C-alpha positions in Angstrom: 152.2 50.9 18.5 154.2 48.6 15.7 156.3 49.5 13.4 157.6 48.4 10.0 161.8 49.2 9.8 162.4 48.6 6.2 165.7 50.6 6.5 167.9 46.8 7.1 169.0 44.6 5.1 169.6 45.2 1.1 169.0 43.0 -2.2 172.3 40.8 -3.0 171.8 39.0 -6.1 172.3 35.2 -5.8 171.7 34.6 -9.5 170.5 36.8 -12.9 167.2 37.9 -12.1 166.6 36.5 -8.6 166.1 38.9 -6.3 166.3 37.9 -2.3 163.7 39.3 0.1 164.5 42.5 1.9 164.5 41.6 5.9 162.1 43.5 8.0 162.2 43.9 11.7 159.3 44.7 13.7 160.3 47.5 16.7 157.4 47.9 19.6 156.8 51.0 21.2 156.1 50.9 24.7 155.1 54.3 25.6 151.7 54.1 25.3 151.6 50.9 27.7 153.9 52.9 30.1 151.3 55.5 30.2 148.0 53.3 30.2 149.4 51.6 33.4 150.7 55.2 35.0 147.0 56.3 34.3 145.3 52.9 35.8 147.4 53.1 39.0 146.3 56.9 40.1 142.7 56.1 39.2 143.1 52.8 41.5 144.9 55.5 43.7 141.9 57.9 44.1 139.0 55.4 43.7 140.2 53.2 46.3 139.0 53.6 50.2 141.4 53.6 53.1 140.9 51.0 55.9 138.9 53.3 58.7 140.6 52.5 62.2 138.9 50.0 64.3 138.1 51.8 67.8 136.0 51.6 70.5 134.2 54.8 71.8 134.0 55.1 75.3 132.3 58.1 76.8 134.7 60.0 79.5 133.0 61.4 82.8 132.4 65.2 82.8 135.4 66.9 85.2 132.7 69.8 86.6 132.0 69.3 90.1 128.2 68.3 90.8 126.0 68.6 93.5 125.6 65.4 95.6 122.0 66.5 95.4 122.2 66.6 91.9 123.5 63.2 91.0 121.2 60.2 90.0 121.0 57.6 92.7 121.8 54.0 91.8 118.8 52.1 92.8 120.0 48.9 94.7 117.3 47.0 92.6 119.0 47.9 89.4 122.4 47.3 90.0 125.0 44.4 89.5 128.7 45.2 90.4 131.7 43.3 88.5 134.7 42.6 90.2 137.6 42.2 87.9 140.7 40.2 89.3 143.7 38.1 88.5 143.6 35.1 86.3 140.6 36.5 84.4 138.3 35.7 87.3 135.0 38.1 87.5 133.2 38.0 91.1 130.4 40.0 90.5 127.0 40.5 92.8 123.8 42.1 92.8 123.4 45.3 94.6 125.6 48.2 95.5 127.0 46.3 99.2 127.3 49.6 101.1 127.3 47.8 104.3 130.7 46.2 104.9 129.5 44.4 107.7 127.2 42.1 105.6 128.7 40.9 102.7 126.6 40.5 99.2 126.5 36.8 97.8 129.6 36.9 95.6 129.3 35.1 92.9 132.6 33.8 90.4 132.7 33.4 87.0 135.0 33.9 84.0 133.9 35.2 80.1 133.3 31.5 79.3 130.7 30.7 76.7 128.2 28.8 79.4 127.7 30.5 83.1 130.0 33.0 82.3 129.3 36.6 82.9 127.2 36.8 79.4 124.2 34.8 81.1 124.6 36.8 84.5 124.4 39.8 82.7 121.5 38.7 80.9 119.6 37.6 84.2 120.0 40.8 85.8 118.7 42.4 82.8 115.7 40.3 82.9 115.0 40.4 86.5 114.9 44.4 86.2 112.5 43.9 83.2 110.6 41.8 85.6 110.5 44.5 88.3 109.3 47.5 85.8 106.5 45.2 84.6 105.2 44.3 88.4 105.1 48.2 89.0 108.3 48.4 91.2 110.5 50.2 89.2 109.6 53.3 86.7 110.0 52.8 83.1 113.1 55.2 82.8 114.5 52.5 85.4 117.4 50.3 83.4 120.2 47.7 84.4 123.3 49.6 85.9 126.2 47.6 85.9 129.2 48.6 87.6 132.6 47.5 86.6 135.6 47.9 89.0 138.8 46.4 87.9 141.4 45.3 90.3 145.0 46.3 90.2 145.7 43.0 89.1 143.3 42.7 86.5 144.2 42.8 82.7 143.7 45.2 80.0 142.1 42.3 78.0 139.5 41.7 80.5 138.5 45.2 81.0 138.3 45.2 77.3 136.2 42.2 76.9 133.5 43.3 79.6 133.2 46.5 77.4 132.3 44.4 75.0 129.8 42.1 76.6 128.0 45.5 77.6 127.7 46.4 74.0 126.9 42.6 73.1 123.9 42.6 75.4 122.8 46.0 75.1 123.5 47.5 78.4 122.8 51.4 78.3 123.4 52.3 81.7 127.6 51.2 83.1 130.2 52.5 84.5 133.7 52.5 85.7 134.3 52.7 88.9 137.9 52.7 91.1 137.3 49.5 93.2 137.0 49.8 97.3 138.5 48.1 100.0 135.5 46.4 100.8 135.4 45.2 97.3 138.7 44.0 97.8 138.5 42.0 101.2 135.5 40.3 99.2 137.9 39.1 96.7 140.3 38.2 98.8 137.8 36.6 101.4 136.4 34.7 98.8 140.1 33.6 97.7 141.1 32.8 101.1 137.7 31.0 101.5 137.9 28.9 98.2 141.9 28.2 98.6 142.7 30.0 95.1 145.2 32.5 95.5 
């Protein structure tokens, strides 16, 4: 609040009957302004929401031992195996490739927008949907993706492939240890193509 200070200045006469006006100084009290500032600061502190951390939910496997007869078997027609390798390369094939003597039709791609892994996943989902419509698969059968990162793949590639599962609405997928058979498939394909 503003106050008028009337204590300073005196009345000196310059002449007969002429009075000089008193000097008035103003003083502004800033105490209410400081109170208002702190009130606003505390108000905004209480009303703001803190940013939530952005994380990805990963369902970890159960640690209990399960009887092999009780485990759900993956059907060869619904399965697709994705092998993450070095230099952001992705090898994939349809099925499980249980027989090491008959190598699968191994294809190579990356995370590119056209003809990348996303297109392969979409194509697999469409094949499973067609098999369901034809009656070859039951209504509960879904496209199943097995993700097998190699020891020389990057963490970034694993996060990207998990993002692809979320983007393409793949509900059944698993991160599995890569087998020696799968590694031999990768090495044979790289040697055949001259990629190291």
